LODRENMAR-491175 format. One line per field, with one value per atom (N, C-alpha, C): residue number from 1; residue in three letters; x, z, y. Coordinates in pm, whole numbers. Each point is the difference from the previous one (the first is absolute). Layout:
<pts>
n <- (NUM,...)
res <- (Ala,...)
x <- (X,...)
z <- (Z,...)
y <- (Y,...)
</pts>
This chain:
<pts>
n <- (1,1,1,2,2,2,3,3,3,4,4,4,5,5,5,6,6,6,7,7,7,8,8,8,9,9,9,10,10,10,11,11,11,12,12,12,13,13,13,14,14,14,15,15,15,16,16,16,17,17,17,18,18,18,19,19,19,20,20,20,21,21,21,22,22,22,23,23,23,24,24,24,25,25,25,26,26,26,27,27,27,28,28,28,29,29,29,30,30,30,31,31,31,32,32,32,33,33,33,34,34,34,35,35,35,36,36,36,37,37,37,38,38,38,39,39,39,40,40,40,41,41,41,42,42,42,43,43,43,44,44,44,45,45,45,46,46,46,47,47,47,48,48,48,49,49,49,50,50,50,51,51,51,52,52,52,53,53,53,54,54,54,55,55,55,56,56,56,57,57,57,58,58,58,59,59,59,60,60,60,61,61,61,62,62,62,63,63,63,64,64,64,65,65,65,66,66,66,67,67,67,68,68,68,69,69,69,70,70,70,71,71,71,72,72,72,73,73,73,74,74,74,75,75,75,76,76,76,77,77,77,78,78,78,79,79,79,80,80,80,81,81,81,82,82,82,83,83,83,84,84,84,85,85,85,86,86,86,87,87,87,88,88,88,89,89,89,90,90,90,91,91,91,92,92,92,93,93,93,94,94,94,95,95,95,96,96,96,97,97,97,98,98,98,99,99,99,100,100,100,101,101,101,102,102,102,103,103,103,104,104,104,105,105,105,106,106,106,107,107,107,108,108,108,109,109,109,110,110,110,111,111,111,112,112,112,113,113,113,114,114,114,115,115,115,116,116,116,117,117,117,118,118,118,119,119,119,120,120,120,121,121,121,122,122,122,123,123,123,124,124,124,125,125,125,126,126,126,127,127,127,128,128,128,129,129,129,130,130,130,131,131,131,132,132,132,133,133,133,134,134,134,135,135,135,136,136,136,137,137,137,138,138,138,139,139,139,140,140,140,141,141,141,142,142,142,143,143,143,144,144,144,145,145,145,146,146,146,147,147,147,148,148,148,149,149,149,150,150,150)
res <- (Met,Met,Met,Ser,Ser,Ser,Glu,Glu,Glu,Arg,Arg,Arg,Asp,Asp,Asp,His,His,His,Glu,Glu,Glu,Leu,Leu,Leu,Ala,Ala,Ala,Val,Val,Val,Tyr,Tyr,Tyr,Leu,Leu,Leu,Val,Val,Val,Val,Val,Val,Asn,Asn,Asn,Gly,Gly,Gly,Pro,Pro,Pro,Leu,Leu,Leu,Glu,Glu,Glu,Met,Met,Met,Ser,Ser,Ser,Thr,Thr,Thr,Gly,Gly,Gly,Lys,Lys,Lys,Ile,Ile,Ile,Ala,Ala,Ala,Ala,Ala,Ala,Gln,Gln,Gln,Ala,Ala,Ala,Phe,Phe,Phe,Gln,Gln,Gln,Ala,Ala,Ala,Ala,Ala,Ala,Gln,Gln,Gln,Arg,Arg,Arg,Leu,Leu,Leu,Phe,Phe,Phe,Arg,Arg,Arg,Ala,Ala,Ala,Ala,Ala,Ala,Ser,Ser,Ser,His,His,His,Pro,Pro,Pro,Asp,Asp,Asp,Cys,Cys,Cys,Pro,Pro,Pro,Leu,Leu,Leu,His,His,His,Leu,Leu,Leu,Ile,Ile,Ile,Glu,Glu,Glu,Ala,Ala,Ala,Leu,Leu,Leu,Arg,Arg,Arg,Ala,Ala,Ala,Trp,Trp,Trp,Glu,Glu,Glu,Ala,Ala,Ala,Glu,Glu,Glu,Gly,Gly,Gly,Thr,Thr,Thr,Arg,Arg,Arg,Thr,Thr,Thr,Ile,Ile,Ile,Thr,Thr,Thr,Arg,Arg,Arg,Val,Val,Val,Ala,Ala,Ala,Gln,Gln,Gln,Thr,Thr,Thr,Ala,Ala,Ala,His,His,His,Val,Val,Val,Phe,Phe,Phe,Ser,Ser,Ser,Arg,Arg,Arg,Val,Val,Val,Val,Val,Val,Ala,Ala,Ala,Glu,Glu,Glu,Val,Val,Val,Glu,Glu,Glu,Gly,Gly,Gly,Val,Val,Val,Val,Val,Val,Met,Met,Met,Val,Val,Val,Asp,Asp,Asp,Glu,Glu,Glu,Gly,Gly,Gly,Leu,Leu,Leu,Thr,Thr,Thr,Glu,Glu,Glu,Val,Val,Val,Glu,Glu,Glu,Pro,Pro,Pro,Gly,Gly,Gly,Ser,Ser,Ser,Val,Val,Val,Thr,Thr,Thr,Val,Val,Val,Phe,Phe,Phe,Ala,Ala,Ala,Ser,Ser,Ser,Trp,Trp,Trp,Pro,Pro,Pro,Ile,Ile,Ile,Pro,Pro,Pro,Met,Met,Met,Gly,Gly,Gly,Asp,Asp,Asp,Ala,Ala,Ala,Pro,Pro,Pro,Arg,Arg,Arg,Ala,Ala,Ala,Leu,Leu,Leu,Arg,Arg,Arg,His,His,His,Arg,Arg,Arg,Arg,Arg,Arg,Cys,Cys,Cys,Pro,Pro,Pro,Leu,Leu,Leu,Leu,Leu,Leu,Arg,Arg,Arg,Gly,Gly,Gly,Val,Val,Val,Arg,Arg,Arg,Gly,Gly,Gly,Ser,Ser,Ser,Asp,Asp,Asp,Leu,Leu,Leu,Glu,Glu,Glu,Ser,Ser,Ser,Gln,Gln,Gln,Pro,Pro,Pro,Glu,Glu,Glu,Ser,Ser,Ser,Pro,Pro,Pro,Ala,Ala,Ala,Asp,Asp,Asp,Pro,Pro,Pro,Glu,Glu,Glu,Asn,Asn,Asn,Arg,Arg,Arg,Leu,Leu,Leu,Gln,Gln,Gln,Val,Val,Val,Gly,Gly,Gly,Val,Val,Val)
x <- (1596,-103,-47,-210,-101,4,-70,-18,-88,-111,-47,56,87,147,63,-21,27,-87,-105,-157,-25,-12,47,-154,35,-108,-17,-97,13,-98,61,-39,-143,-79,-73,58,28,2,-121,-95,-51,11,0,-8,-69,13,-117,-19,86,-78,-92,-15,-78,-154,-20,-125,-60,28,-112,-90,-135,-60,24,-78,88,-78,-16,-126,184,16,147,114,26,94,23,-96,-48,43,-66,78,146,41,165,80,-70,113,-36,-71,-9,73,-21,111,126,74,113,33,-33,76,-19,-99,-39,142,63,88,106,13,100,38,-109,30,-15,-35,3,187,64,155,119,-99,36,40,-58,-22,12,70,111,117,61,177,52,55,82,-35,-83,-63,150,75,83,-101,154,-102,-42,113,-41,-145,-40,-116,-130,49,-125,32,62,17,-45,-16,-34,-143,-67,-105,-70,16,-65,18,112,32,-104,-54,-140,-71,-58,-126,42,142,-89,27,0,-17,-175,-74,-122,1,81,7,-20,58,-46,21,-99,1,-28,130,-6,-99,-60,-59,73,51,30,-58,-32,-29,107,42,142,-92,26,-123,49,86,84,133,-54,45,191,38,132,45,-79,10,-39,-150,16,86,114,107,118,0,131,-9,-91,-118,76,-20,-40,187,105,93,84,-81,124,18,-161,-20,1,-3,0,-146,-53,-158,0,-134,-164,-51,-39,-115,-75,-130,-122,-21,43,-80,-76,-151,-141,-2,-70,-74,-45,-65,-104,-121,-28,-191,-69,71,-120,94,-36,38,125,105,139,43,116,39,14,40,60,117,108,120,39,-81,24,41,42,99,-91,-82,-63,24,78,46,136,79,135,-18,57,-18,147,68,116,34,76,46,48,-90,41,120,-35,67,15,79,27,-37,-124,-52,45,158,88,76,44,90,-71,-131,-64,93,-38,79,-15,117,-94,-87,-67,-78,-135,-17,-113,-14,58,-19,1,27,-28,-166,61,-164,-121,72,-112,-11,-14,-46,-78,-50,-96,-27,-154,-23,-135,-54,-84,-131,-94,-131,-115,-110,-185,-77,-83,-125,14,-142,33,-149,-46,-102,-173,-44,-132,43,82,44,27,-17,15,-143,-92,-184,32,10,-1,23,136,66,-108,48,-75,38,-77,31,120,-27,139,149,7,183,73,-108,77,-40,-46,-70,143,-20,174,-89,-98,-51,100,8,23,155,70,106,54,181,30,71,14,47,109,126,125,3,76,8,160,-24,142,50)
z <- (-5091,110,-55,40,-63,102,-26,34,197,-106,167,84,-43,95,130,1,57,130,-87,93,118,128,117,48,91,21,107,80,124,-20,24,-41,122,59,57,-38,92,14,118,-30,40,21,153,11,-32,-122,-27,59,88,7,100,105,67,-112,-56,-41,46,6,10,-47,6,-79,-8,-166,-73,60,178,82,99,64,67,-67,-129,-69,-46,23,-6,101,119,125,30,-30,90,-142,-133,-64,20,7,125,91,57,146,20,-145,-15,-42,-104,-102,122,69,133,86,32,51,-54,-112,-80,50,-21,37,169,42,192,23,-89,27,-127,-21,-84,94,122,28,181,45,84,-32,75,37,-47,-22,-11,-134,-84,-179,-81,-63,-68,-140,-33,-34,-112,-126,-92,-51,91,46,-25,105,14,-146,-83,-123,-109,44,-107,-55,195,0,-78,94,-79,-131,-127,-88,-80,72,-63,57,84,-8,-79,-60,-78,-164,-53,-106,22,56,58,12,120,125,-123,-74,-104,132,-23,32,4,22,-85,39,67,89,-93,66,-2,109,-66,106,23,64,27,42,-121,63,77,45,59,175,104,60,10,-41,-64,-46,-125,-102,82,85,120,73,74,73,-48,-147,-74,-17,-94,-14,129,116,127,38,-42,32,-83,-146,-88,-17,44,-80,173,-36,102,-27,118,71,113,26,148,-64,150,-28,69,14,112,7,119,160,-28,51,44,131,52,121,52,-147,23,23,14,10,-128,-101,-68,-165,-26,-84,9,42,60,116,-20,173,79,99,27,29,-66,-8,-192,-58,-150,-91,-62,-74,-151,-15,-87,-121,13,-105,-10,-110,12,-115,81,-103,-1,-169,-13,30,33,-16,-132,-52,-113,-111,-130,-64,-166,-62,-158,-34,-119,-3,-140,-45,-33,70,152,92,121,-75,111,11,119,46,-73,-10,-60,66,105,97,-69,-21,-10,-125,-94,-176,9,123,30,-64,-75,-74,101,166,68,41,-31,62,-118,-23,-114,36,-102,37,54,79,56,-90,-13,-66,58,-9,53,-49,107,-69,-59,-36,-46,-15,54,-24,7,-58,-35,82,-19,56,137,114,115,52,-90,55,-24,-37,-20,82,68,107,149,40,162,130,28,148,74,-5,132,-64,51,-11,19,21,7,-141,-79,-100,-131,-29,-82,-98,-73,-133,36,134,28,2,-26,-58,-88,-12,-105,-92,-126,-70,-66,-11,-9,-144,-77,-140,-41,-115,-21,-121)
y <- (7159,56,72,7,72,92,93,140,-56,-130,-2,-58,-112,-53,104,116,87,39,31,-14,-24,15,-37,-88,-67,-140,-24,-10,-133,-88,-85,-159,-74,-41,-63,-124,-63,-175,-69,-33,-81,-165,-17,-130,-137,-12,-67,-143,-61,-160,42,111,48,0,28,-32,120,101,102,124,18,33,129,91,86,143,-58,120,-15,-71,-57,61,-33,41,152,62,150,34,-2,92,-56,-84,-41,85,-19,99,93,103,118,41,-86,7,-35,-111,5,166,30,130,97,30,64,-20,-123,4,48,-15,57,155,89,124,67,-89,1,-29,-70,-108,158,72,173,33,46,96,2,-203,21,20,110,84,-135,-92,-95,-59,64,-76,83,-54,33,95,108,75,-55,-18,-143,-13,-31,-74,99,95,124,99,-20,21,-31,-113,-128,26,-13,67,51,110,176,-55,25,-69,-29,-175,-37,56,77,69,119,63,136,-104,-108,-108,-14,-55,-19,-146,-39,-103,-93,-62,-128,-148,-32,-135,-119,-122,-167,-70,-38,-144,-103,-126,-107,-74,-159,-96,-65,-68,-73,-187,-71,-74,-113,-36,-72,73,-57,50,49,-61,-73,198,-1,196,63,23,80,74,-150,8,39,-7,88,130,32,175,14,-41,98,18,-103,-41,87,30,47,151,57,89,109,116,63,99,-29,-14,26,8,-67,-92,-70,-74,-18,2,27,-168,-1,-54,-22,-94,5,-69,94,-5,-114,-112,-141,36,73,57,-83,2,-12,-133,-134,-34,-79,92,-62,-26,-60,-15,89,81,89,-8,142,-3,-81,-8,-21,105,-52,160,5,99,-39,29,148,62,96,-18,75,120,149,114,70,-16,22,158,86,64,53,150,15,-40,-32,-30,-22,20,14,-81,-52,-155,-48,90,-87,-78,52,-46,-103,-11,-107,-142,9,-170,-164,-57,-114,-138,76,-93,74,119,56,-27,-59,-80,-124,-73,-112,-85,-98,-52,5,-31,-69,137,138,79,112,-69,87,147,17,114,-67,145,-29,-9,-14,14,-15,99,-79,117,19,1,161,44,140,-40,221,36,-101,-5,-43,-203,-73,-90,-18,119,5,-40,101,-60,-123,-88,-109,-129,71,-82,-2,-174,37,63,-13,83,-32,-122,-52,-51,64,-1,-144,-104,-97,-140,110,-76,22,-81,-55,124,-13,116,121,33,133,32,-131,70,42,46,91,-128,51,-129,33,-109,50,-8,117,-21,-44,-19,-18,54)
</pts>
């Protein structure tokens, strides 16, 4: 194992079949990560999860974002990895009650469960800096979608 394998990371997994815009994904990912902190402040939260979250903060909050390309892969991640889900109200882009993003509790990168390394759950890559300026205003426009990287 390399030294990096011991570094803690929170994994955000986007429900790819929902085909959300970049802005929607950003908002949902933020809210899912925020739920981790809310869950850690709950009196019933196990101490080891609270300690993992504190250690992750102390290490610099490494976050790895992936996209599940199928509903099956997304469901597998949710079932096999400890974390929280973001359920959307359905005001924009997705139906009410859609599970949009999963956020794992911090885990050592070398111990990431197989579901997070599935070939249909690749890293999410998106637009950068100046590319944002050329993006259309409409979130419904397919050009305003994040790309799946391999």
